[in-house]
C-alpha angles and dihedrals in degrees: 000000000000121000102247096181108142103223107142144048090264103058096158094051089047090056090047093050092046088054092053092050092048092046091049088056090051095041113035091190088069090050092053095046091053097037091234100136112039111208093024106166102168131098126214127267101252094183125103088265090060091053090049091054090051091049091050090052091050092051094048090048091052088053090051090048090058089060094042094053090055089054098042122108105251094218094054105105094191091055091048094048092045092051093050092047096046094048094046094045096048093046091049092051092048090051091055092047089049091059092047100249091148089059094061099033106146116144136150096231114017101030122126095254091051091049092051092053093041095058091068090060092061098044118107117255103178100103138043090248089055091059091046089056090048091051092052093047093046089053087060096054091094092057092047093051090045089057090049090053089052090057093049090046091052089050089052090052090053095044092250106132137156119246117266092248091061092047094050091047092052091048088053091052092050088051089055091050091050092049094058121108093023093305098316090107141245094284091054089049091051092047092051091076110140092228093066108119112245091235090062098042097097094046093047094047090050091049091047091051091051092049092048090050090051091052090050090048092051090048093051092048093049092049099042104034113013103039096055090055093056094066109130096018105135122236092228121070100211129239100290095053091038094057092050093047093045090053089057090057100036108029090229142093100243133199101228092200092055093046092047092052092046091049090053091052090051090051091053092048092051091050089064094044093051093049090055095045092049089064089062089057103038117001112229094015129120119243092258092049091049091051092049087050090054091049091056103032108019126097112292138174120229118212135038096246090044093056091047089055092047092052090047090052091049091056094044090051093048091052091049092050100042102040108097094008107060100359138026106221128197114232094253092055093059091073118083130151132217113216137178113242116236121248114277094040124126114283096243126078116255144183133231117202126231123265115262092260093043092238083129112044127219112273137199118210128207118197107211096195088207095306125136098180119068123190109213102208093085098035101060100073090038090060091048084055099045098034129013126034089358129063095349098056093046100042095039090049088052091052088049090054098040093113094046093048114018135279087245096057091046102043132010093018089066117136116213093221090056096048099036090042090055091048091052089046087052091057090051091047091055089050090051090049092052099251094130095069100114112103111283098359094109090051087051089053092050090046089056091046090051091053090052092049092049088049089063092052100044096038092057092033095055098042095046095034093234125173123258110252115265093241093056117125089219131042097354111188094008123120114255114255130171089255093052091044089053091050092047095049092046090053091056104034140071091219121112125245096262092053092047091050090052089051093052091049089048093053092048093048096047107040111203098009095099093059094057096082099062095032091051092047089051090057094045091051093045091051093049092047092051093047091049091050092049094050098037113185092357093065109128111199095195092051090047092050093052094044090048093049089049096060095080122218120345133179122230090257086070109018104089093042094050092047092049091056095058 
C-alpha cells in the first residue's frame, strides 16, 4: 500500500512516487530497472495472486489520487500532467487485467519469461557481492516461471488462451535459450563469466542449472499441454480487445477506422518518396532493387565487435555534434553504451534506459541473428532512433528530471506512443539536419518509415479483419491475414523473411503497440508545428526540444496540445 499522506506542495507527484516505490516492492523487476533497491535478489510473483496484488495497489493509489488532486495547486502544470497520466495509466492497466490479458500473456519481446531473463542483463557484475545477488536471484527463476504457468493455466481454465502462433514463437525462443553454451542453456552461459569469484562458482552453477531446468520445463509444458488447447484461437483479438490494448500503448481512445485510413495514406506517400530516393542510389531501379544493391555493394562492417564499435562511435559523434546546438545535455546523459543482444532476443534492435542514479547507463542492443556482416545503409537512422537523439536523449533526460517531476512520469508511466513517437521524430530530425547524406542512408530511413506506416495498416487490419484497400497493389479487397500481411510487408521492405515473420508475430502478440510509432510521430510533429506557428520568428528549436523532453511521459490525448503550448 502506498503512503498517500499529503505533506508537501506536490501532493500528486508524492502519490505517484509512493506508487512507484510500492510497485517496486511488489515487482522486483521494476526495482532493478530503476535502480531503486540495490542488492534486490527477488523475482516477481507472476501468478494470478501477484496480479491481484498489483490491481489492489492500483485501486488504492487511485483513491489517494482523488485526495491529492483536491490539494494540488491548480496552476502547477507538472501536478496536472502527473495526475492525468497516473489516472489514465492505472485505469488502462486495470481494464486489461479485467479482461484477463495477464492470463494469456505470451509475447516474443515483452512477455513474462523474457522479462525474467532480461533483468539479469542489466544487473551489476563488478563486485563479488553483485554476483552473489545474481546467484540468489537466478535460484528463484524456477519459482517465477512456476507462477507464470499458474497464470496461463488459469487462463486455460477460463477459456482465455493465446493464439497458437504466439505459443509456437515462444517455444522457439525457449529452444534458443536452451541451445546456448553448447546445450547447457543461456543462464549457464551468463554464469560462465570469467569475473565470477571462485567462492561463488558452485552456487552460481547450481542456480544456472536450476534456471535452465525451469526454462526446459516451461517449454515442455507449453508444447505438450498448452499449445494443443489453443487450436482454433484466432490470431486477431477483435475490436473490443484491440481498443483496450491500444489505449495501453497510446494513452488515447482511438478510432481504428480513422487510424487505418491515415496509415494507408502515409504508406502511399512513402511509396512515392522511396521511388524518388531509389534513383539516387541506382538510376532506373525500383526501391527494392536499390536496397538489394546497397546490401551487396554498399558500405558494410565485418565482424560483431566491429559493428558494436561503429554504433558506439555513431552515438558518441551524435552527442558531440548535437549537445549545445540542438540540445543542452546534462553530463550524465552524454554516456550511452552500444551492446550486442544475446541469442534468443527479438529480431529488432532495442534500447534499455539508465537507472535513476545513472549507475547503469542507457544501452542500445543489436541482435546479430547469426550475421557477421552488417550493411550500414539501413542501420544509421535506426541508431538515431534507438540511441541519439532518439530513445536515449528522451529517457535519460527523464531520469535526470525524476526528482523534479516524479519517478512515475519519468519511468514506469511511460507511454509507447510518446517514446516511440519521439524516436521516430528523432530520425526525421536527423534527416532535416542533413545527417543522412551517406549513400543509401536516406533510403534506409524511408525504408524504416515505410515499415512503420505498414505496421499501422496491417496491425489494425489483422486484428479487426479489415479489407485491404481497393487501390492496393497486392491483395486488394481481400481480408487481412497474417500470411497476406507477411507478403505485403515483404514486397515493400528490405528485411528478410525471418525478420518479417518475427514482426508479424510481434504485432499479433502486442495488439496496438505497432501503431504507436507513426501515431506518436504525428503528434510530435503537430506539436512542433503549432509551437512554431505561435512563436513565429522567435521560435527556438533547441529550447523547444529541451522543454518538450522535460514534460515527462504523456499520452496521445495530451501530447500534441502540451507540445504546442511550449
